[in-house]
MARMARVO-83547 format. One record per residue (C-alpha): x, y, z. Coordinates in Angstrom, 1 decimal, padded with zeros to 4 digits. Example, Ala and Ser with C-alpha at 12.3 -4.5 7.8 and 13.67 -1.06 7.14 Angstrom:
# residues 2
PAZA        u        v        w
PAZA    012.3   -004.5    007.8
PAZA    013.7   -001.1    007.1
***
This chain:
# residues 536
PAZA        u        v        w
PAZA   -035.3    003.1   -001.6
PAZA   -033.4    001.9    001.6
PAZA   -029.9    003.4    002.4
PAZA   -027.1    001.0    001.7
PAZA   -025.1    002.4    004.5
PAZA   -027.4    001.4    007.5
PAZA   -026.0   -002.1    008.0
PAZA   -022.4   -000.9    007.9
PAZA   -023.2    001.9    010.4
PAZA   -024.8   -000.4    012.9
PAZA   -022.0   -002.9    012.6
PAZA   -019.5   -000.2    013.3
PAZA   -021.3    000.7    016.5
PAZA   -021.3   -002.9    017.7
PAZA   -017.5   -003.1    017.2
PAZA   -016.6    000.0    019.1
PAZA   -018.9   -000.5    022.1
PAZA   -017.6   -004.2    022.5
PAZA   -014.0   -003.0    022.7
PAZA   -014.6   -000.9    025.8
PAZA   -016.4   -003.6    027.8
PAZA   -015.3   -006.6    029.8
PAZA   -016.4   -010.1    028.6
PAZA   -019.7   -010.3    030.5
PAZA   -020.5   -006.6    030.0
PAZA   -019.7   -007.1    026.2
PAZA   -022.3   -009.9    025.9
PAZA   -025.0   -007.8    027.6
PAZA   -024.1   -004.8    025.3
PAZA   -024.0   -006.8    022.1
PAZA   -027.5   -008.3    023.0
PAZA   -028.9   -004.8    023.4
PAZA   -027.6   -003.7    020.1
PAZA   -028.6   -006.9    018.4
PAZA   -032.2   -005.7    019.2
PAZA   -031.5   -002.3    017.7
PAZA   -029.9   -004.1    014.7
PAZA   -033.2   -006.0    014.2
PAZA   -035.2   -002.7    014.1
PAZA   -032.8   -000.8    011.9
PAZA   -032.0   -003.5    009.3
PAZA   -035.0   -004.7    007.4
PAZA   -035.1   -008.0    005.6
PAZA   -034.7   -006.0    002.4
PAZA   -031.6   -004.4    003.6
PAZA   -030.1   -007.6    004.8
PAZA   -030.9   -009.2    001.4
PAZA   -029.1   -006.4   -000.4
PAZA   -025.9   -006.9    001.5
PAZA   -026.0   -010.8    001.3
PAZA   -026.2   -010.2   -002.5
PAZA   -023.0   -008.4   -002.9
PAZA   -021.0   -011.5   -004.1
PAZA   -023.7   -012.2   -006.7
PAZA   -023.5   -008.6   -008.0
PAZA   -019.7   -008.8   -008.2
PAZA   -019.8   -012.0   -010.2
PAZA   -022.4   -010.6   -012.5
PAZA   -020.0   -007.6   -013.2
PAZA   -016.9   -009.9   -013.4
PAZA   -017.9   -012.8   -015.6
PAZA   -015.6   -015.8   -015.6
PAZA   -012.8   -015.9   -018.2
PAZA   -010.2   -018.5   -018.8
PAZA   -006.7   -017.8   -017.4
PAZA   -004.3   -016.3   -020.0
PAZA   -000.7   -015.9   -018.9
PAZA    000.7   -013.6   -021.6
PAZA    004.3   -012.9   -020.2
PAZA    006.6   -014.0   -017.5
PAZA    009.9   -012.3   -016.9
PAZA    012.4   -011.3   -014.2
PAZA    012.9   -007.5   -014.1
PAZA    015.8   -007.6   -011.7
PAZA    017.9   -010.4   -010.2
PAZA    018.0   -008.8   -006.9
PAZA    021.8   -008.6   -006.5
PAZA    021.8   -005.4   -004.3
PAZA    021.2   -005.0   -000.6
PAZA    018.9   -002.4    000.8
PAZA    021.0   -000.4    003.4
PAZA    018.2    001.6    005.0
PAZA    015.4   -000.9    005.3
PAZA    015.0   -003.5    008.1
PAZA    013.1   -006.7    007.4
PAZA    014.2   -006.0    003.8
PAZA    012.2   -007.5    000.9
PAZA    014.4   -010.0   -000.9
PAZA    011.9   -011.0   -003.7
PAZA    008.6   -009.7   -004.9
PAZA    006.1   -010.9   -007.5
PAZA    004.2   -008.3   -009.5
PAZA    001.0   -009.4   -011.1
PAZA   -000.2   -007.1   -013.9
PAZA   -003.4   -007.1   -015.9
PAZA   -002.6   -007.6   -019.5
PAZA   -005.2   -005.1   -020.9
PAZA   -003.9   -002.4   -018.6
PAZA   -000.3   -003.3   -019.4
PAZA   -000.9   -003.3   -023.2
PAZA   -001.6    000.6   -023.0
PAZA    001.7    002.2   -023.8
PAZA    001.3    005.0   -021.2
PAZA    000.4    002.5   -018.4
PAZA    003.2    000.2   -019.4
PAZA    005.8    003.1   -019.2
PAZA    004.6    004.1   -015.8
PAZA    004.5    000.5   -014.6
PAZA    008.2   -000.3   -015.9
PAZA    009.4    002.9   -014.2
PAZA    007.8    001.7   -011.0
PAZA    009.4   -001.6   -011.1
PAZA    012.8    000.1   -011.6
PAZA    012.0    002.4   -008.7
PAZA    011.4   -000.4   -006.2
PAZA    014.4   -002.3   -007.4
PAZA    016.7    000.7   -007.1
PAZA    015.2    001.4   -003.6
PAZA    015.0   -002.2   -002.1
PAZA    017.5   -004.0   -004.2
PAZA    015.2   -007.0   -004.5
PAZA    014.4   -009.5   -007.1
PAZA    011.4   -008.5   -009.1
PAZA    009.4   -011.2   -010.9
PAZA    006.7   -010.2   -013.2
PAZA    003.5   -012.0   -014.6
PAZA    001.4   -010.4   -017.1
PAZA   -001.9   -012.1   -017.2
PAZA   -005.8   -011.9   -017.2
PAZA   -008.8   -013.9   -016.3
PAZA   -008.8   -017.2   -014.3
PAZA   -010.1   -017.9   -010.9
PAZA   -008.8   -017.1   -007.4
PAZA   -007.5   -020.6   -007.1
PAZA   -005.5   -020.4   -010.3
PAZA   -004.1   -017.0   -009.2
PAZA   -003.1   -018.4   -005.8
PAZA   -001.3   -021.4   -007.4
PAZA    000.8   -019.0   -009.4
PAZA    001.8   -017.2   -006.2
PAZA    002.5   -020.6   -004.5
PAZA    004.7   -021.5   -007.4
PAZA    006.7   -018.4   -007.1
PAZA    007.0   -018.7   -003.4
PAZA    008.3   -022.3   -003.8
PAZA    010.8   -021.5   -006.6
PAZA    011.9   -017.9   -005.5
PAZA    010.8   -017.5   -001.8
PAZA    008.9   -014.3   -002.7
PAZA    008.2   -012.0    000.3
PAZA    005.2   -010.3   -001.2
PAZA    002.9   -009.9   -004.2
PAZA    001.9   -006.5   -005.9
PAZA   -001.3   -006.6   -008.0
PAZA   -001.6   -004.0   -010.6
PAZA   -004.9   -003.6   -012.3
PAZA   -008.0   -006.0   -012.0
PAZA   -007.5   -009.7   -011.2
PAZA   -009.7   -012.3   -009.7
PAZA   -010.9   -011.6   -006.0
PAZA   -011.1   -014.3   -003.3
PAZA   -014.5   -014.1   -001.3
PAZA   -015.2   -015.3    002.2
PAZA   -018.6   -015.8    003.9
PAZA   -018.7   -015.0    007.6
PAZA   -021.8   -016.9    008.9
PAZA   -022.3   -014.7    012.1
PAZA   -026.0   -013.8    011.7
PAZA   -025.5   -010.3    013.0
PAZA   -022.1   -009.0    012.1
PAZA   -021.1   -011.4    009.3
PAZA   -021.7   -011.5    005.4
PAZA   -019.7   -011.7    002.1
PAZA   -016.4   -009.9    001.7
PAZA   -013.3   -010.0   -000.4
PAZA   -010.4   -011.7    001.5
PAZA   -006.8   -011.1    000.6
PAZA   -005.6   -013.3    003.4
PAZA   -006.5   -016.1    000.9
PAZA   -003.6   -015.1   -001.3
PAZA   -001.2   -014.5    001.7
PAZA   -001.7   -017.7    003.5
PAZA   -000.1   -020.4    001.2
PAZA    000.0   -023.4    003.3
PAZA   -003.4   -023.3    005.1
PAZA   -006.6   -025.0    003.8
PAZA   -009.5   -022.9    002.6
PAZA   -012.9   -024.6    002.4
PAZA   -016.0   -023.7    000.4
PAZA   -018.4   -026.1    002.1
PAZA   -021.4   -024.8    000.1
PAZA   -019.7   -024.9   -003.3
PAZA   -021.0   -021.2   -003.9
PAZA   -017.8   -019.5   -004.7
PAZA   -017.3   -018.2   -001.1
PAZA   -014.9   -019.7    001.4
PAZA   -016.4   -020.3    004.7
PAZA   -013.7   -022.1    006.7
PAZA   -010.0   -021.6    007.2
PAZA   -007.9   -024.4    008.7
PAZA   -004.2   -024.8    009.2
PAZA   -003.8   -027.6    006.7
PAZA   -000.2   -028.6    006.2
PAZA    001.1   -025.5    007.7
PAZA   -000.6   -022.7    009.6
PAZA   -003.2   -019.9    008.9
PAZA   -000.5   -017.1    008.9
PAZA    000.5   -015.0    006.0
PAZA    003.6   -016.3    004.1
PAZA    003.4   -013.3    001.8
PAZA    002.0   -009.8    001.9
PAZA   -000.5   -008.8   -001.0
PAZA   -000.9   -005.2   -002.0
PAZA   -003.4   -003.7   -004.6
PAZA   -002.7   -000.9   -007.0
PAZA   -006.1   -001.1   -008.7
PAZA   -007.5    002.3   -009.8
PAZA   -010.2    000.9   -011.9
PAZA   -012.1    000.5   -008.8
PAZA   -012.6    004.3   -008.8
PAZA   -014.3    004.7   -012.1
PAZA   -016.3    007.7   -011.2
PAZA   -013.2    009.8   -011.1
PAZA   -011.4    009.1   -014.3
PAZA   -010.3    006.3   -016.6
PAZA   -008.2    003.4   -015.2
PAZA   -005.2    004.4   -017.3
PAZA   -005.4    008.1   -016.3
PAZA   -005.8    007.2   -012.6
PAZA   -003.0    004.8   -012.8
PAZA   -000.6    007.3   -014.4
PAZA   -001.5    009.9   -012.0
PAZA   -000.8    007.6   -009.1
PAZA    002.4    006.3   -010.5
PAZA    003.7    009.7   -011.0
PAZA    003.4    010.7   -007.3
PAZA    004.7    007.3   -006.4
PAZA    007.7    008.0   -008.5
PAZA    008.1    011.3   -006.8
PAZA    008.3    009.4   -003.4
PAZA    011.0    007.1   -004.7
PAZA    013.0    010.1   -006.0
PAZA    012.9    011.9   -002.7
PAZA    010.4    014.4   -004.0
PAZA    007.9    013.7   -001.2
PAZA    009.7    014.6    002.2
PAZA    009.2    012.1    005.0
PAZA    008.6    014.1    008.1
PAZA    008.6    012.4    011.5
PAZA    005.1    013.3    012.2
PAZA    002.0    011.3    012.7
PAZA   -001.6    011.7    013.7
PAZA   -003.9    009.4    015.7
PAZA   -007.5    010.7    015.1
PAZA   -009.9    008.8    017.5
PAZA   -013.7    009.2    017.4
PAZA   -016.1    008.9    020.3
PAZA   -016.6    005.3    020.6
PAZA   -012.8    004.6    020.8
PAZA   -011.9    007.5    022.9
PAZA   -010.6    005.5    025.8
PAZA   -008.9    002.9    023.7
PAZA   -005.1    002.2    023.7
PAZA   -003.2    003.7    020.7
PAZA    000.0    002.6    019.1
PAZA    000.5    005.1    016.4
PAZA    003.4    006.7    018.4
PAZA    005.5    003.5    017.8
PAZA    006.4    004.9    014.4
PAZA    008.0    008.4    015.3
PAZA    007.8    008.4    019.2
PAZA    005.4    010.3    021.5
PAZA    006.9    013.7    020.8
PAZA    006.2    013.4    017.1
PAZA    002.7    011.9    017.3
PAZA   -000.3    014.1    017.7
PAZA   -003.2    012.2    019.3
PAZA   -006.7    013.7    019.2
PAZA   -009.4    011.9    021.2
PAZA   -013.0    012.8    021.1
PAZA   -013.9    014.5    024.4
PAZA   -010.4    015.7    025.0
PAZA   -009.7    017.5    021.6
PAZA   -011.9    018.7    018.8
PAZA   -012.8    015.7    016.7
PAZA   -015.3    016.3    014.0
PAZA   -015.9    016.2    010.3
PAZA   -015.0    020.0    010.0
PAZA   -011.9    019.6    012.0
PAZA   -010.7    016.5    010.1
PAZA   -011.3    018.0    006.7
PAZA   -010.1    021.5    007.4
PAZA   -007.2    020.9    009.8
PAZA   -006.0    017.4    009.4
PAZA   -006.2    016.2    005.9
PAZA   -004.7    019.4    004.8
PAZA   -001.6    019.0    007.0
PAZA    001.5    017.0    005.8
PAZA    001.6    014.2    008.4
PAZA    003.7    011.3    007.1
PAZA    001.2    008.8    008.6
PAZA   -002.5    009.3    009.7
PAZA   -004.3    006.7    011.8
PAZA   -008.0    007.1    011.9
PAZA   -010.6    005.4    014.2
PAZA   -014.0    006.3    012.8
PAZA   -017.3    004.5    011.9
PAZA   -017.3    004.0    008.2
PAZA   -018.9    002.4    005.3
PAZA   -017.6    001.7    001.7
PAZA   -018.8    005.2    000.6
PAZA   -018.2    007.3    003.8
PAZA   -016.9    008.0    007.2
PAZA   -019.5    008.8    009.8
PAZA   -018.6    011.4    012.5
PAZA   -020.3    011.9    015.8
PAZA   -020.2    015.7    015.2
PAZA   -020.7    016.9    011.6
PAZA   -022.2    013.8    009.8
PAZA   -020.8    011.9    007.0
PAZA   -017.7    012.4    004.8
PAZA   -018.1    010.7    001.4
PAZA   -015.4    009.6   -001.0
PAZA   -016.3    012.4   -003.4
PAZA   -015.5    015.0   -000.8
PAZA   -012.3    013.2    000.2
PAZA   -011.2    013.3   -003.5
PAZA   -011.9    017.0   -003.6
PAZA   -009.8    017.8   -000.5
PAZA   -006.8    016.0   -001.9
PAZA   -005.4    014.7    001.4
PAZA   -001.8    015.5    002.2
PAZA   -000.6    012.6    004.4
PAZA    001.4    009.9    002.7
PAZA    000.2    006.8    004.5
PAZA   -003.0    005.8    006.3
PAZA   -004.5    003.2    008.6
PAZA   -008.3    003.3    009.0
PAZA   -010.1    001.4    011.6
PAZA   -013.6    001.4    010.5
PAZA   -016.0   -001.1    009.0
PAZA   -015.9   -001.6    005.2
PAZA   -013.7    001.4    004.6
PAZA   -011.7   -000.5    002.0
PAZA   -014.6   -002.4    000.7
PAZA   -013.6   -001.9   -003.0
PAZA   -016.1   -004.5   -004.4
PAZA   -019.1   -002.9   -002.7
PAZA   -018.2    000.3   -004.6
PAZA   -018.9   -001.5   -007.8
PAZA   -016.1    000.0   -009.7
PAZA   -017.3    003.5   -009.1
PAZA   -015.5    004.5   -005.9
PAZA   -015.0    003.7   -002.2
PAZA   -013.8    005.5    000.9
PAZA   -010.3    004.3    001.3
PAZA   -009.7    004.5   -002.4
PAZA   -010.4    008.2   -002.4
PAZA   -007.2    008.8   -000.2
PAZA   -004.9    006.7   -002.5
PAZA   -006.2    007.6   -006.0
PAZA   -007.1    011.3   -005.4
PAZA   -005.2    014.1   -007.1
PAZA   -003.3    014.5   -003.8
PAZA    000.5    014.7   -004.8
PAZA    001.4    012.7   -001.7
PAZA   -001.3    010.1   -000.6
PAZA    000.2    006.7   -001.6
PAZA   -001.0    003.8    000.7
PAZA   -003.7    002.8    003.1
PAZA   -004.3   -000.3    005.2
PAZA   -007.9   -001.0    006.1
PAZA   -010.6   -003.6    005.8
PAZA   -013.3   -004.9    003.5
PAZA   -015.7   -006.0    006.3
PAZA   -016.9   -005.3    009.8
PAZA   -014.1   -004.7    012.3
PAZA   -010.3   -004.2    011.6
PAZA   -008.5   -004.1    014.9
PAZA   -005.0   -002.7    013.8
PAZA   -005.4    000.1    016.2
PAZA   -006.0   -002.1    019.3
PAZA   -003.9   -005.2    018.2
PAZA   -001.3   -003.8    015.9
PAZA    001.4   -002.6    018.1
PAZA    003.9   -004.7    016.2
PAZA    002.8   -003.2    012.9
PAZA    003.6    000.2    014.1
PAZA    006.8   -000.8    015.7
PAZA    008.0   -002.4    012.3
PAZA    007.1    000.8    010.5
PAZA    009.2    002.6    013.0
PAZA    012.1    000.3    012.0
PAZA    011.7    001.3    008.4
PAZA    010.0   -002.0    007.3
PAZA    007.8   -001.3    004.3
PAZA    004.0   -001.4    004.8
PAZA    003.8   -005.0    003.3
PAZA    006.5   -006.5    005.5
PAZA    005.2   -004.7    008.6
PAZA    001.7   -006.0    008.0
PAZA    002.9   -009.6    007.3
PAZA    005.3   -009.7    010.4
PAZA    002.4   -008.3    012.7
PAZA   -000.4   -010.3    011.3
PAZA    001.5   -013.6    011.3
PAZA    002.4   -013.0    015.0
PAZA   -001.2   -012.0    015.8
PAZA   -002.9   -015.1    014.2
PAZA   -000.3   -017.4    015.8
PAZA   -001.1   -015.9    019.2
PAZA   -004.8   -015.3    019.1
PAZA   -006.3   -017.0    015.8
PAZA   -007.3   -020.1    017.4
PAZA   -008.7   -018.7    020.7
PAZA   -012.1   -018.0    019.4
PAZA   -012.1   -018.7    015.6
PAZA   -015.3   -017.3    014.8
PAZA   -014.7   -014.2    016.7
PAZA   -011.3   -013.8    015.2
PAZA   -012.6   -014.1    011.7
PAZA   -015.3   -011.7    012.4
PAZA   -013.1   -008.8    013.2
PAZA   -009.8   -009.6    011.3
PAZA   -010.2   -011.3    008.0
PAZA   -010.9   -008.1    005.8
PAZA   -007.5   -006.4    006.1
PAZA   -006.3   -005.1    002.7
PAZA   -003.3   -003.0    001.6
PAZA   -004.3   -000.3   -001.0
PAZA   -001.5    001.3   -003.0
PAZA    002.1    000.6   -002.9
PAZA    003.1   -001.9   -000.1
PAZA    006.7   -001.2   -000.6
PAZA    006.5    002.4    000.9
PAZA    008.6    003.0    004.1
PAZA    008.0    005.8    006.6
PAZA    011.3    006.5    008.4
PAZA    013.3    007.1    005.3
PAZA    013.2    006.1    001.6
PAZA    015.4    003.1    001.3
PAZA    018.3    002.9   -001.1
PAZA    019.9   -000.3   -002.4
PAZA    023.0    001.6   -003.5
PAZA    025.9    001.1   -001.1
PAZA    028.7    003.7   -000.8
PAZA    031.8    003.5   -003.0
PAZA    030.0    001.7   -005.9
PAZA    032.0    001.9   -009.1
PAZA    030.1    001.9   -012.4
PAZA    031.9    000.7   -015.4
PAZA    030.8    001.1   -018.9
PAZA    033.9    000.5   -021.2
PAZA    037.5    000.1   -020.4
PAZA    038.4    003.8   -020.5
PAZA    035.1    005.3   -019.5
PAZA    033.8    005.2   -015.8
PAZA    032.0    007.3   -013.3
PAZA    032.9    006.6   -009.8
PAZA    030.4    007.6   -007.0
PAZA    032.4    007.7   -003.8
PAZA    029.9    009.2   -001.2
PAZA    026.2    009.7   -001.0
PAZA    026.5    013.3    000.1
PAZA    029.8    014.4   -001.5
PAZA    030.4    012.8   -004.9
PAZA    033.7    012.4   -006.6
PAZA    033.3    011.7   -010.3
PAZA    036.2    010.4   -012.3
PAZA    036.5    009.9   -016.0
PAZA    039.1    009.4   -018.8
PAZA    039.5    011.4   -022.0
PAZA    041.3    009.1   -024.5
PAZA    042.2    011.9   -026.9
PAZA    041.8    015.9   -026.8
PAZA    038.2    016.8   -027.4
PAZA    035.2    018.8   -026.1
PAZA    033.8    017.3   -023.0
PAZA    030.4    017.8   -021.4
PAZA    029.4    016.3   -017.9
PAZA    026.0    017.2   -016.6
PAZA    023.7    016.1   -013.8
PAZA    020.0    015.5   -014.6
PAZA    016.9    014.6   -012.7
PAZA    015.1    011.5   -014.0
PAZA    012.5    013.8   -015.7
PAZA    015.3    015.3   -017.9
PAZA    016.0    018.5   -016.2
PAZA    019.6    019.6   -016.1
PAZA    020.3    020.7   -012.5
PAZA    024.1    021.1   -012.7
PAZA    026.7    021.6   -015.5
PAZA    029.9    020.0   -014.0
PAZA    032.2    020.3   -017.2
PAZA    031.6    022.0   -020.5
PAZA    034.9    022.7   -022.1
PAZA    037.7    021.3   -024.4
PAZA    040.0    019.0   -022.5
PAZA    043.3    017.2   -023.4
PAZA    043.9    013.5   -023.2
PAZA    044.1    012.4   -019.5
PAZA    042.3    011.3   -016.5
PAZA    040.2    013.8   -014.6
PAZA    038.4    014.0   -011.3
PAZA    036.0    016.6   -010.1
PAZA    034.2    017.0   -006.8
PAZA    030.5    017.7   -006.8
PAZA    028.8    019.1   -003.6
PAZA    025.7    017.1   -003.4
PAZA    024.3    019.5   -000.8
PAZA    023.2    021.7   -003.7
PAZA    020.4    019.4   -004.7
PAZA    017.6    017.5   -003.0
PAZA    017.7    013.8   -002.1
PAZA    016.7    011.6   -005.0
PAZA    017.9    009.6   -008.0
PAZA    019.9    011.6   -010.6
PAZA    021.5    010.8   -013.9
PAZA    025.2    011.7   -014.7
PAZA    025.7    012.1   -018.5
PAZA    029.2    012.3   -020.0
PAZA    029.5    013.4   -023.6
PAZA    033.0    013.2   -025.4
PAZA    032.8    014.0   -029.0
PAZA    030.4    011.4   -030.5
PAZA    030.7    009.1   -027.6
PAZA    028.0    009.4   -024.8
PAZA    027.5    007.5   -021.6
PAZA    025.4    007.9   -018.5
PAZA    024.7    006.4   -015.1
PAZA    022.1    006.8   -012.3
PAZA    023.0    007.3   -008.8
PAZA    020.9    008.3   -005.6
PAZA    021.7    011.0   -003.1
PAZA    020.6    010.1    000.3
PAZA    021.4    012.1    003.5
***
């Protein structure tokens, strides 16, 4: 039986070599490798890849759209104080079958609260199932019109949009999230085969109006149930929002042989002094070095340039690194950008597993988000300077991508349409698109006052030194304690009998780590609590 990886590997070689060449030299080089491609890719292999869409449709039969629930989780009245390009409104689309599981629902609801507390944005929720990509896009467009949403977060399985790139050598079928992001362009299926093959400006442009992120662990079925994988992912995601995953100003650019002389922009996040750049030929770049010395180090961001397929990376030295091996390593970095063909081709994995998914959904306690692609190409390393600059300004991944890609399409998208589609239409954000890399944002301003009842209030006056005030209406035993959000008591502030009166205590926040905490006041039979976040 032929290897499914062959087409992907050859396509990756074509990409990298063309980058290093001028226009005329590039044409000659591409022609040489087209001849190699004809020898390496048999008609049988081409037919297998061409049938990817048909296999997906067979495994995901059409079902009518069912919109089970719509609600506003938060009104978005707060303002994030540590996040540039702040997200004002986000739509969360949740698969109904997944949300009907009580464990999954609890984790998802906690996640909604986490991103609200962090970004202070309006959070709109749709629980749905079935339908077509057109129906799903129409829902997104409705929310964009009525609520000016900045982005969409998909949780669980929902319809996918497919695009067909007609290039005879590099093209093929692939899932295309840009279809959901560009809300005023025109997408045409000229062959009426369920695959778009033309993208026009329509009434607006071809740029993304929203970002689209995927939290869909059901694509990694070889490694656990959808609910188990989701719960594990949401737990480590929650740890990030609570300050339990430290953000270190440390990034890695890991550059394989065929990109060794390419420009790299990873340093725009943390600066040159905080960015390690390893280029093939100048440093050790190999499978062994990557797995032993890089994935085990706690970089906040890792940008990798390497030939890839949906099921593995392919190193010049050391051979392939499959998604099973990545899962076993439990990579430590928090965020990833992978420049490699089909690295995020979740559909090609057939629900069993794929390369980029192994980073996001592994048992790693820290890996949370990856931007990569579902097709040949992905040029974020060469063309994504603005993306990395936005991350360096603490824009979340989704906003950084949207700002960069809209600018990139506006500048270059019409210069050579076929070529632009060839290398850029497969971008996908896997995991939480709300993650930031300079610091965890907080929507809680200083000097907030929390009021419960007329005589009962806790006042948070500073994020690092906290003054807590409360009133005792009559003599009684009073307990005032500080808890983590998992219920662990970290500080007993008051635990004694007190007379009627107004009391103020100072709490030295330096005793505890950054994160979200619960202050609980008990006075006799009366109990009240409120959350606050400690940020340094």
